[in-house]
C-alpha positions in Angstrom: -2.4 27.2 27.4 -2.6 23.4 27.2 -5.6 21.4 26.0 -6.4 20.7 29.7 -6.5 24.4 30.6 -3.3 24.4 32.6 -0.1 26.4 32.1 3.1 24.5 31.5 6.1 26.8 31.4 8.3 24.1 29.8 6.0 23.6 26.8 6.5 26.0 23.9 2.8 26.5 23.1 1.8 27.8 19.7 0.6 31.3 19.6 -2.7 32.2 17.9 -1.1 32.7 14.4 1.0 29.6 14.6 -1.9 27.5 15.7 -4.1 28.9 12.9 -1.4 28.3 10.2 -0.8 24.8 11.6 -4.4 23.9 11.4 -4.7 25.2 7.9 -1.7 23.1 6.9 -3.3 20.0 8.5 -6.5 20.7 6.5 -4.6 21.1 3.2 -2.4 18.0 4.0 -5.6 15.9 4.3 -7.8 17.5 1.6 -5.3 17.8 -1.2 -4.2 14.1 -1.4 -7.9 13.2 -1.2 -8.7 15.5 -4.1 -5.8 14.3 -6.3 -6.5 10.6 -5.4 -10.1 11.1 -6.4 -9.2 12.5 -9.8 -6.6 9.8 -10.5 -8.9 7.0 -9.4 -12.0 8.2 -11.2 -10.3 9.0 -14.4 -7.5 6.4 -14.5 -7.7 3.8 -11.8 -4.6 5.1 -10.2 -3.7 6.3 -6.7 -1.4 9.3 -6.0 1.3 6.8 -4.9 0.8 4.8 -8.2 1.3 8.1 -10.1 4.4 9.0 -8.1 6.0 5.6 -8.7 5.1 5.7 -12.5 6.4 9.3 -12.8 9.7 8.6 -11.0 10.3 5.5 -13.2 9.4 7.4 -16.3 12.1 10.0 -15.5 14.8 7.4 -14.8 17.4 6.2 -17.3 15.9 3.1 -19.0 12.7 3.7 -17.0 14.1 1.7 -14.1 15.3 2.4 -10.6 16.8 0.3 -7.8 14.0 -0.4 -5.4 16.0 1.3 -2.6 16.4 4.4 -4.6 12.7 4.5 -5.6 11.7 4.0 -1.9 13.9 6.9 -0.9 12.7 9.2 -3.7 9.0 8.4 -3.1 9.4 8.6 0.7 8.1 5.1 1.2 9.5 2.4 3.5 11.1 -0.6 1.6 8.2 -2.8 2.9 5.5 -0.3 1.7 7.2 0.0 -1.7 7.5 -3.7 -2.0 3.7 -4.1 -1.5 3.1 -1.2 -3.9 5.2 -2.7 -6.6 3.6 -6.2 -6.1 0.2 -4.7 -6.7 1.4 -2.6 -9.7 3.0 -5.7 -11.2 -0.3 -7.6 -11.1 -1.8 -4.7 -13.0 1.0 -4.9 -15.6 2.3 -1.3 -14.9 5.8 -2.3 -13.6 8.0 -5.3 -13.3 10.9 -6.3 -11.1 14.2 -7.2 -12.5 17.2 -8.6 -10.6 20.2 -6.4 -10.3 23.1 -7.7 -12.3 25.7 -6.5 -9.8 23.9 -7.3 -6.6 22.2 -10.7 -6.2 19.9 -9.3 -3.5 18.9 -6.1 -5.2 16.1 -5.5 -7.6 15.0 -2.8 -10.1 11.5 -1.6 -10.6 10.9 -1.1 -14.3 8.2 0.8 -16.0 6.4 -1.4 -18.5 5.0 -0.1 -21.8 1.5 -0.5 -20.3 2.6 1.6 -17.3 4.1 4.2 -19.6 0.8 4.5 -21.6 -1.3 4.6 -18.4 0.9 7.5 -17.1 0.7 9.4 -20.4 -3.1 9.1 -20.3 -3.2 10.4 -16.6 -0.8 13.2 -16.9 -3.0 15.9 -18.5 -5.9 15.6 -16.1 -3.6 15.2 -13.1 -1.6 18.3 -14.0 -5.0 20.2 -14.4 -6.0 19.0 -10.9 -2.7 20.1 -9.4 -2.9 23.5 -11.1 -6.5 24.0 -10.1 -6.2 22.9 -6.5 -2.7 23.9 -5.6 -1.2 26.5 -8.0 -4.1 28.7 -9.1 -5.4 29.7 -5.6 -2.0 31.4 -5.1 -0.3 34.5 -6.6 3.1 33.9 -8.1 4.7 35.5 -5.0 2.7 33.3 -2.7 3.7 30.2 -4.6 7.4 31.1 -4.4 7.1 31.9 -0.7 5.3 28.6 -0.2 8.1 26.8 -2.0 10.7 28.5 0.1 8.8 27.7 3.3 8.2 24.0 2.4 11.9 23.7 1.4 12.9 25.0 4.8 10.6 22.5 6.6 11.8 19.6 4.3 15.4 20.5 5.0 14.8 20.3 8.8 12.9 17.1 8.5 15.5 15.5 6.2 18.3 16.4 8.6 16.4 14.6 11.4 16.2 11.4 9.3 20.0 10.8 9.4 
């Protein structure tokens, strides 16, 4: 049944179970980032996006990535990443370096200050992730959730091309 109380045979309405799971997902999707942002902000002056950028740079060779590669990996638009990097540059966490082989391209580079900030944030962030995301689930539920999220991500990624 539609929100307006009329039947529409062409709309594949969600059944009761599908609707309940969808609404649970929406709640988690909103509450979890808020919880993780609060922990990072309160303890370290970081946002979840800051943390994601710092973590991705920390894992890259020479602690640097092409801006386009970082945007794709962090699922940010190039414009959004550019604003993010500008703010993080002002805080001394990252810097931009021109690409030697492409005059238009830039690298985002993790600074020593950014590295130290990340190292300080990791233990409490991992505890928050474990407490709010991992521990409420059994191992079997966690694996099933990973499989389910992987299937959803695969479908979404194929739609991006």
